[in-house]
FIRO-403273 format. One record per residue (C-alpha): x, y, z. Coordinates in steps of 0.25 Angstrom, whole numbers, padded with zeros to 4 digits, always signed. Example, Ala and Ser with C-alpha at 12.3 -4.5 7.8 and 13.67 -1.06 7.14 Angstrom:
+0049-0018+0031 +0055-0004+0029 
This chain:
-0033-0069+0142 -0020-0062+0146 -0027-0049+0143 -0040-0053+0150 -0035-0056+0163 -0030-0042+0167 -0043-0036+0162 -0051-0046+0171 -0043-0042+0183 -0047-0027+0182 -0062-0030+0178 -0073-0026+0188 -0085-0033+0182 -0090-0046+0189 -0087-0055+0177 -0074-0050+0174 -0070-0051+0189 -0074-0066+0189 -0064-0069+0178 -0054-0060+0184 -0055-0070+0196 -0053-0081+0187 -0041-0075+0180 -0034-0072+0194 -0036-0087+0197 -0030-0091+0183 -0018-0082+0186 -0016-0088+0199 -0016-0102+0194 -0007-0099+0182 +0003-0092+0192 +0003-0105+0201 +0006-0114+0189 -0008-0120+0189 -0008-0122+0174 -0007-0134+0165 -0005-0137+0150 -0017-0143+0143 -0022-0144+0129 -0034-0135+0124 -0046-0140+0117 -0040-0136+0103 -0028-0145+0106 -0018-0133+0109 -0010-0132+0123 -0016-0124+0134 -0014-0120+0149 -0024-0123+0159 -0025-0120+0174 -0023-0132+0183 -0022-0139+0192 -0031-0132+0202 -0029-0134+0216 -0041-0134+0226 -0040-0119+0228 -0040-0116+0213 -0051-0126+0210 -0060-0119+0221 -0057-0105+0215 -0062-0111+0201 -0074-0116+0208 -0078-0103+0214 -0075-0096+0201 -0084-0106+0193 -0096-0102+0202 -0097-0089+0193 -0093-0095+0180 -0093-0109+0173 -0080-0117+0178 -0077-0120+0163 -0075-0105+0160 -0067-0102+0173 -0058-0114+0169 -0057-0109+0155 -0053-0095+0160 -0042-0101+0169 -0037-0109+0158 -0036-0098+0149 -0028-0089+0158 -0019-0102+0161 -0017-0104+0146 -0013-0089+0144 -0003-0086+0155 +0007-0097+0154 +0010-0092+0140 +0014-0078+0144 +0028-0074+0147 +0025-0071+0162 +0021-0086+0164 +0036-0091+0164 +0035-0094+0179 +0022-0102+0178 +0024-0117+0181 +0012-0125+0175 +0007-0136+0184 +0010-0151+0180 +0001-0156+0169 -0011-0165+0174 -0008-0164+0189 -0022-0158+0192 -0029-0170+0185 -0031-0184+0191 -0037-0195+0182 -0047-0207+0184 -0053-0217+0175 -0068-0220+0174 -0070-0233+0168 -0082-0235+0159 -0084-0250+0157 -0091-0255+0144 -0092-0271+0145 -0096-0272+0131 -0087-0262+0125 -0074-0254+0128 -0073-0248+0142 -0065-0235+0145 -0058-0227+0156 -0063-0213+0156 -0052-0203+0161 -0057-0194+0172 -0049-0182+0177 -0050-0177+0192 -0045-0163+0196 -0036-0163+0207 -0039-0149+0211 -0054-0152+0210 -0057-0166+0214 -0072-0165+0211 -0068-0162+0197 -0068-0175+0189 -0070-0175+0174 -0068-0184+0162 -0054-0182+0156 -0060-0178+0142 -0066-0165+0149 -0052-0160+0152 -0041-0155+0143 -0031-0167+0139 -0020-0160+0146 -0026-0161+0159 -0028-0176+0158 -0016-0181+0150 -0005-0179+0161 -0014-0187+0171 -0017-0197+0161 -0003-0200+0157 +0001-0202+0172 -0011-0212+0173 -0006-0220+0161 +0007-0223+0168 -0001-0231+0177 -0011-0237+0167 -0005-0237+0153 -0019-0238+0145 -0021-0224+0149 -0010-0220+0139 -0020-0222+0128 -0027-0209+0132 -0015-0200+0131 -0016-0200+0116 -0031-0196+0116 -0035-0182+0114 -0045-0183+0125 -0040-0193+0135 -0053-0197+0141 -0056-0212+0140 -0048-0224+0139 -0054-0237+0132 -0052-0249+0140 -0051-0264+0136 -0054-0276+0145 -0039-0277+0148 -0038-0263+0153 -0050-0265+0161 -0044-0277+0167 -0031-0270+0169 -0038-0259+0177 -0045-0270+0185 -0032-0277+0188 -0025-0266+0194 -0023-0254+0184 -0035-0247+0191 -0028-0248+0205 -0015-0243+0199 -0022-0231+0192 -0028-0228+0205 -0014-0228+0212 -0010-0218+0201 -0022-0208+0204 -0031-0213+0193 -0044-0219+0198 -0051-0229+0190 -0067-0229+0192 -0074-0241+0187 -0089-0240+0183 -0099-0241+0195 -0108-0251+0187 -0097-0261+0187 -0096-0272+0198 -0083-0271+0206 -0086-0280+0217 -0082-0293+0211 -0075-0302+0221 -0069-0316+0220 -0071-0326+0231 -0069-0341+0233 -0081-0350+0237 -0077-0362+0245 -0087-0374+0246 -0086-0388+0253 -0090-0395+0266 -0077-0396+0272 -0063-0390+0272 -0056-0401+0266 -0065-0410+0257 -0073-0403+0247 -0069-0389+0247 -0071-0381+0234 -0066-0367+0231 -0071-0358+0220 -0068-0344+0216 -0080-0335+0214 -0083-0320+0211 -0094-0311+0218 -0100-0298+0212 -0105-0288+0222 -0104-0300+0232 -0112-0310+0225 -0104-0322+0219 -0105-0325+0204 -0110-0338+0199 -0102-0348+0192 -0108-0344+0179 -0105-0330+0181 -0091-0333+0185 -0089-0341+0172 -0095-0329+0164 -0085-0320+0171 -0073-0330+0167 -0077-0330+0153 -0080-0315+0151 -0065-0312+0149 -0067-0297+0152 -0065-0288+0165 -0079-0283+0163 -0090-0294+0166 -0105-0294+0167 -0109-0300+0180 -0124-0300+0185 -0128-0288+0176 -0116-0280+0180 -0102-0278+0175 -0090-0282+0183 -0075-0280+0182 -0068-0293+0184 -0053-0294+0182 -0047-0305+0173 -0042-0314+0185 -0056-0314+0191 -0062-0318+0178 -0052-0329+0176 -0054-0335+0190 -0069-0335+0187 -0066-0346+0177 -0057-0354+0187 -0064-0354+0200 -0060-0366+0208 -0050-0365+0218 -0042-0374+0227 -0048-0375+0241 -0040-0368+0252 -0043-0370+0267 -0037-0357+0270 -0047-0350+0261 -0058-0357+0268 -0053-0353+0282 -0049-0338+0279 -0061-0335+0270 -0052-0330+0259 -0041-0335+0249 -0032-0330+0238 -0036-0332+0224 -0027-0327+0213 -0020-0318+0223 -0032-0312+0228 -0039-0314+0242 -0053-0320+0239 -0065-0323+0249 -0069-0338+0251 -0083-0340+0253 -0092-0352+0256 -0085-0358+0268 -0090-0351+0280 -0097-0363+0287 -0085-0371+0285 -0075-0361+0291 -0084-0360+0303 -0081-0374+0306 -0067-0371+0309 -0070-0362+0321 -0083-0369+0325 -0083-0373+0340 -0085-0387+0344 -0087-0394+0358 -0078-0406+0358 -0077-0413+0371 -0064-0419+0376 -0062-0432+0370 -0066-0443+0379 -0054-0451+0377 -0044-0440+0381 -0037-0443+0394 -0036-0428+0398 -0044-0415+0399 -0042-0405+0388 -0040-0391+0392 -0049-0381+0385 -0039-0377+0375 -0036-0391+0372 -0051-0394+0370 -0051-0382+0360 -0040-0388+0353 -0047-0401+0351 -0060-0395+0346 -0051-0386+0336 -0044-0398+0331 -0056-0406+0330 -0064-0395+0322 -0052-0394+0312 -0051-0409+0310 -0066-0411+0308 -0065-0401+0297 -0054-0409+0290 -0044-0399+0294 -0031-0399+0303 -0025-0389+0313 -0013-0385+0320 -0014-0386+0336 -0003-0376+0340 -0004-0374+0355 +0008-0371+0363 +0016-0382+0369 +0009-0388+0381 -0006-0384+0378 -0009-0399+0374 -0009-0401+0359 -0006-0416+0361 -0018-0418+0370 -0027-0410+0361 -0023-0418+0349 -0026-0431+0356 -0040-0426+0360 -0042-0423+0345 -0039-0437+0341 -0048-0443+0352 -0059-0434+0348 -0058-0436+0333 -0054-0451+0332 -0054-0454+0318 -0041-0462+0316 -0027-0462+0321 -0019-0449+0323 -0005-0448+0319 +0004-0439+0327 +0017-0434+0321 +0026-0428+0331 +0041-0426+0334 +0048-0439+0339 +0050-0432+0352 +0035-0431+0355 +0031-0445+0352 +0031-0449+0366 +0023-0437+0371 +0012-0440+0361 +0011-0455+0364 +0010-0452+0379 +0000-0440+0378 -0009-0449+0369 -0008-0461+0379 -0011-0451+0390 -0022-0443+0384 -0028-0454+0375 -0026-0467+0381 -0030-0479+0373 -0031-0471+0360 -0018-0478+0355 -0004-0471+0351 +0007-0477+0343 +0020-0471+0338 +0024-0472+0323 +0038-0470+0325 +0052-0478+0326 +0055-0491+0319 +0042-0498+0323 +0031-0490+0318 +0017-0495+0312 +0004-0489+0308 -0004-0502+0309 -0017-0501+0316 -0015-0486+0318 -0025-0479+0328 -0025-0469+0339 -0012-0460+0338 +0000-0463+0330 +0013-0455+0333 +0024-0452+0324 +0036-0443+0322 +0038-0433+0310 +0051-0441+0307 +0043-0454+0306 +0032-0447+0298 +0042-0442+0288 +0048-0456+0285 +0034-0464+0286 +0024-0454+0280 +0019-0465+0271 +0015-0474+0282 +0009-0464+0290 +0001-0458+0278 -0006-0472+0276 -0014-0471+0289 -0027-0464+0290 -0025-0454+0301 -0036-0448+0308 -0026-0436+0312 -0012-0432+0310 -0005-0423+0320 +0008-0416+0318 +0014-0413+0332 +0024-0402+0333 +0020-0399+0319 +0031-0388+0317 +0039-0401+0312 +0032-0400+0299 +0033-0385+0297 +0041-0387+0284 +0031-0393+0275 +0042-0397+0265 +0048-0406+0275 +0047-0421+0274 +0040-0422+0287 +0029-0412+0283 +0027-0419+0270 +0025-0432+0277 +0015-0426+0287 +0007-0420+0275 +0007-0434+0268 -0001-0441+0279 -0016-0440+0275 -0025-0435+0286 -0036-0425+0287 -0034-0422+0302 -0021-0415+0304 -0016-0408+0317 -0003-0401+0319 +0002-0398+0333 +0013-0388+0336 +0016-0377+0346 +0023-0369+0336 +0015-0368+0323 +0024-0357+0318 +0039-0359+0321 +0046-0351+0310 +0035-0345+0301 +0021-0347+0296 +0026-0357+0286 +0026-0367+0298 +0012-0365+0301 +0008-0366+0286 +0015-0380+0286 +0008-0385+0298 -0006-0380+0294 -0004-0384+0279 -0003-0398+0285 -0015-0398+0295 -0024-0389+0286 -0019-0390+0271 -0024-0378+0263 -0026-0368+0274 -0014-0360+0271 -0011-0364+0256 +0002-0368+0251 +0015-0364+0258 +0017-0354+0246 +0003-0349+0247 +0005-0347+0262 +0017-0339+0261 +0011-0330+0251 -0003-0329+0257 +0000-0328+0272 +0015-0327+0276 +0018-0315+0267 +0004-0308+0271 +0007-0311+0286 +0020-0304+0284 +0015-0292+0276 +0000-0290+0279 -0006-0285+0292 -0017-0294+0296 -0012-0306+0288 -0008-0313+0300 -0022-0312+0307 -0028-0318+0294 -0018-0329+0294 -0021-0332+0309 -0036-0333+0306 -0034-0343+0294 -0025-0353+0302 -0032-0351+0316 -0043-0362+0313 -0031-0372+0311 -0021-0368+0321 -0024-0368+0336 -0013-0361+0344 -0014-0359+0359 -0003-0354+0368 -0002-0355+0383 -0003-0340+0384 -0017-0340+0377 -0029-0336+0386 -0036-0348+0391 -0024-0358+0388 -0013-0356+0398 -0022-0356+0410 -0027-0370+0406 -0012-0375+0407 -0007-0380+0420 +0005-0372+0426 +0014-0383+0422 +0012-0393+0411 +0022-0405+0411 +0024-0415+0399 +0032-0427+0398 +0038-0428+0384 +0043-0442+0380 +0054-0443+0370 +0060-0455+0363 +0075-0459+0363 +0082-0458+0350 +0089-0471+0345 +0102-0466+0350 +0096-0463+0364 +0089-0477+0364 +0102-0484+0361 +0110-0477+0372 +0099-0479+0382 +0097-0494+0380 +0113-0496+0380 +0114-0488+0393 +0103-0496+0400 +0108-0509+0395 +0123-0506+0400 +0120-0499+0413 +0109-0509+0417 +0119-0520+0416 +0129-0512+0425 +0118-0509+0435 +0114-0524+0436 +0128-0527+0440 +0130-0516+0450 +0125-0513+0464 +0124-0502+0475 +0130-0488+0471 +0136-0493+0458 +0122-0497+0454 +0115-0484+0458 +0126-0477+0450 +0124-0485+0438 +0109-0482+0439 +0111-0467+0440 +0121-0468+0428 +0110-0476+0420 +0099-0466+0422 +0108-0454+0419 +0113-0461+0406 +0099-0464+0402 +0094-0450+0405 +0105-0444+0397 +0102-0453+0385 +0088-0449+0386 +0092-0434+0385 +0102-0436+0374 +0113-0446+0369 +0123-0434+0369 +0120-0432+0384 +0123-0447+0387 +0135-0448+0378 +0141-0434+0382 +0139-0427+0368 +0136-0428+0354 +0125-0423+0344 +0112-0419+0350 +0102-0419+0338 +0093-0431+0335 +0098-0439+0347 +0088-0436+0358 +0073-0437+0359 +0073-0427+0370 +0081-0417+0363 +0072-0418+0351 +0060-0416+0360 +0067-0404+0367 +0069-0398+0353 +0054-0400+0350 +0050-0393+0363 +0059-0381+0362 +0055-0379+0348 +0040-0378+0352 +0043-0370+0365 +0052-0360+0359 +0043-0358+0347 +0032-0354+0357 +0042-0344+0364 +0043-0353+0377 +0055-0355+0386 +0059-0368+0391 +0068-0374+0403 +0075-0387+0399 +0079-0396+0411 +0089-0407+0411 +0096-0414+0422 +0109-0414+0414 +0118-0402+0411 +0124-0410+0400 +0111-0412+0393 +0108-0397+0395 +0120-0393+0388 +0117-0402+0376 +0103-0396+0376 +0110-0382+0376 +0119-0386+0364 +0107-0392+0356 +0098-0380+0358 +0109-0370+0355 +0111-0377+0341 +0096-0374+0339 +0098-0359+0343 +0089-0360+0355 +0094-0351+0367 +0096-0359+0380 +0102-0357+0393 +0108-0369+0401 +0108-0369+0417 +0115-0380+0425 +0121-0382+0438 +0134-0376+0433 +0128-0363+0429 +0133-0351+0437 +0123-0343+0445 +0124-0330+0437 +0123-0337+0424 +0111-0345+0429 +0104-0333+0433 +0107-0326+0419 +0101-0339+0412 +0089-0339+0420 +0087-0324+0417 +0089-0326+0402 +0079-0337+0402 +0069-0329+0410 +0070-0317+0401 +0068-0326+0388 +0082-0325+0383 +0083-0340+0381 +0071-0349+0379 +0078-0362+0384 +0084-0365+0398 +0092-0378+0399 +0093-0382+0414 +0099-0392+0422 +0089-0398+0431 +0096-0398+0444 +0103-0384+0442 +0090-0377+0437 +0079-0386+0444 +0077-0376+0455 +0079-0361+0458 +0076-0355+0445 +0064-0347+0440 +0062-0349+0425 +0048-0345+0423 +0050-0341+0409 +0050-0355+0405 +0037-0361+0400 +0043-0375+0397 +0051-0384+0405 +0058-0396+0398 +0064-0408+0407 +0074-0414+0397 +0077-0425+0406 +0069-0431+0418 +0073-0429+0433 +0070-0441+0442 +0064-0432+0452 +0051-0425+0446 +0052-0414+0457 +0066-0410+0451 +0059-0408+0438 +0048-0400+0444 +0058-0391+0450 +0064-0388+0437 +0051-0386+0430 +0047-0376+0441 +0059-0367+0436 +0048-0362+0426 +0035-0366+0433 +0036-0357+0445 +0030-0344+0451 +0031-0333+0440 +0027-0342+0429 +0015-0337+0421 +0014-0348+0410 +0013-0363+0410 +0025-0372+0410 +0027-0384+0401 +0036-0395+0407 +0042-0405+0397 +0048-0418+0402 +0056-0426+0392 +0055-0441+0394 +0063-0451+0385 +0054-0463+0382 +0057-0477+0386 +0068-0472+0396 +0070-0470+0410 +0065-0456+0408 +0052-0462+0403 +0050-0471+0415 +0053-0461+0425 +0043-0451+0418 +0033-0462+0419 +0035-0464+0434 +0034-0449+0436 +0021-0448+0427 +0014-0460+0434 +0018-0457+0449 +0024-0444+0451 +0023-0443+0466 +0029-0457+0467 +0040-0454+0457 +0044-0442+0465 +0046-0449+0477 +0053-0461+0471 +0062-0453+0461 +0064-0441+0470 +0079-0445+0472 +0081-0446+0457 +0089-0456+0451 +0094-0462+0464 +0080-0468+0466 +0082-0476+0453 +0095-0482+0457 +0087-0491+0467 +0079-0497+0456 +0081-0512+0453 +0088-0516+0441 +0075-0520+0435 +0068-0507+0439 +0080-0499+0433 +0080-0507+0420 +0065-0504+0418 +0067-0490+0422 +0078-0487+0412 +0076-0498+0401 +0074-0493+0387 +0062-0498+0379 +0051-0490+0385 +0050-0480+0374 +0037-0481+0366 
């Protein structure tokens, strides 16, 4: 060959000129290092041209138009084998071995005998050139095969073969390819091609059956082939086959071992969340749930329920929607969480639900500070239905009917008695109190048997999604799985996967009704100002102080006359109002926690308001009480500002500016100092911690927020201590406001003219329910 090349370059005849062109190409390839070592047919070493880049391959194709390509390649290889052995070839750097070949595996499945993986080679220079490995010299295939064996070790067996063309496969190796080895090989550049005649569309699903969501549900795992479900007999045959290659309906299918095992153990635990979402997780994989479309539609079916005839009010349209939503869930044996913003009427909606459904007494569990509010709202909106408190030392469940009110504390200590009643409905108000499902209160609530469970809260998620899980796991067990399953399946996915939050929202939406004041069609239905009286109970300490002061001071009043008597009356009223506020206010100091019903209610209000991102004004007549509140809220890391008559003007202006700009959410205000002249339109809540005798003064204070420039409704909360002088004055204001305004316009001075009997009736304890 070394002698022939120079002669061919000088030849004139056409055949010689053709081979001269082939020789020139060979010389160029060798000069560029496009040669690789290989093994010749006789078993001795040889050099060959390669790898060919696209331009080189195009040259070979043009030359092959005149002579067979095998002859052209043989000539090129002959030149490549001679030149590297000469002294002039010291500068030639051969190309790395095997880099011009990419392998793939073509599987040939024999269900009744051994299967095998045929090794195929792909030319990187000529992508259209694909041949079985046996058609190439072993030196072309072995380097690429060695690299592939690092990813899938069974290929190492081919490295010892003289012709590494096909690998026999056992069932375990086919199972290994099915279970992930094929994907790993593809990642390493080695594609695995399964036979076309095999069924690859084998998909698991879950079939749900039953007439309701709670009574007779049955879940069974199934398998479909090309979209058609397999029968139970076919699934049993699959489970007993014990091979990854199974004969199904006249065709062969590849089925992994996990799927085959599941075919023999098909029954699953019913899961409400799976029914609603249409999918569930089985053995770590997402599986479609079939068979419950009709039942799922019932969750969103529209119903035309009129307002209950016994309701002494007219429901707004969104409250009527809430009634229909709750009734639909409860009729299906499910529960729900009504999570409307404060002031949208959760209480009246719940009362309407009970009136519409009937069916036994309703148990309302709420914080102690809300007992009075529930009782009064029920008496106002559902007169004659009946309401009692299961609270305090005298509590009974004899002849239970209508509404029964209890507290979370009473529930915890008397759960057994409450669980013995056949309740038509159990309601957890301010349900964030049971967000810790491990707490004794939450366990006691879960111990009360009842199919109709309703949670009421303005803050369904206070800290994290676990709060919502705890509430919905009580109202709608099985929707979100166990706490561990919920963390694994939802919390982590929502944190990591785009779109997971939307999927979670679709799942819980049928069971969680959340409306905000800012929602279209809701806020316009609200009046510009909503006023609510919030009755609270005296603590035992407050009740003892109140009775002692009334007894001692009334004895002094009866023995006095004129200005002395009027002074004693004013002192009595002031002392009683201070006791209603807080024992520390009356006594001049001391601990704050657990001693005042008002302070407990204020904590409840602020917890909800601040969780909703609201701002609040808290008015009190007494600077001393405002300072106690400031100290108490500072201990809870709630930012406040305190404005009173002694606040300098520059500081006053700075405080107003900070509140209006949202730097602090709570503004504590002395009623006289801040009742006029301020524009505090950022506030959407106003709390009157204690009552002023003149309602016009309270209105002026409220108007600091409810004035021109305000774009959202204002919620006004007036705290009233039950069974006290505050309670009786509030009753006068509620029954005959116009008369009360004229009688009480001069404040406490008008009350000093009452007779001893009238005064005793006004201030005497014992009116608390």
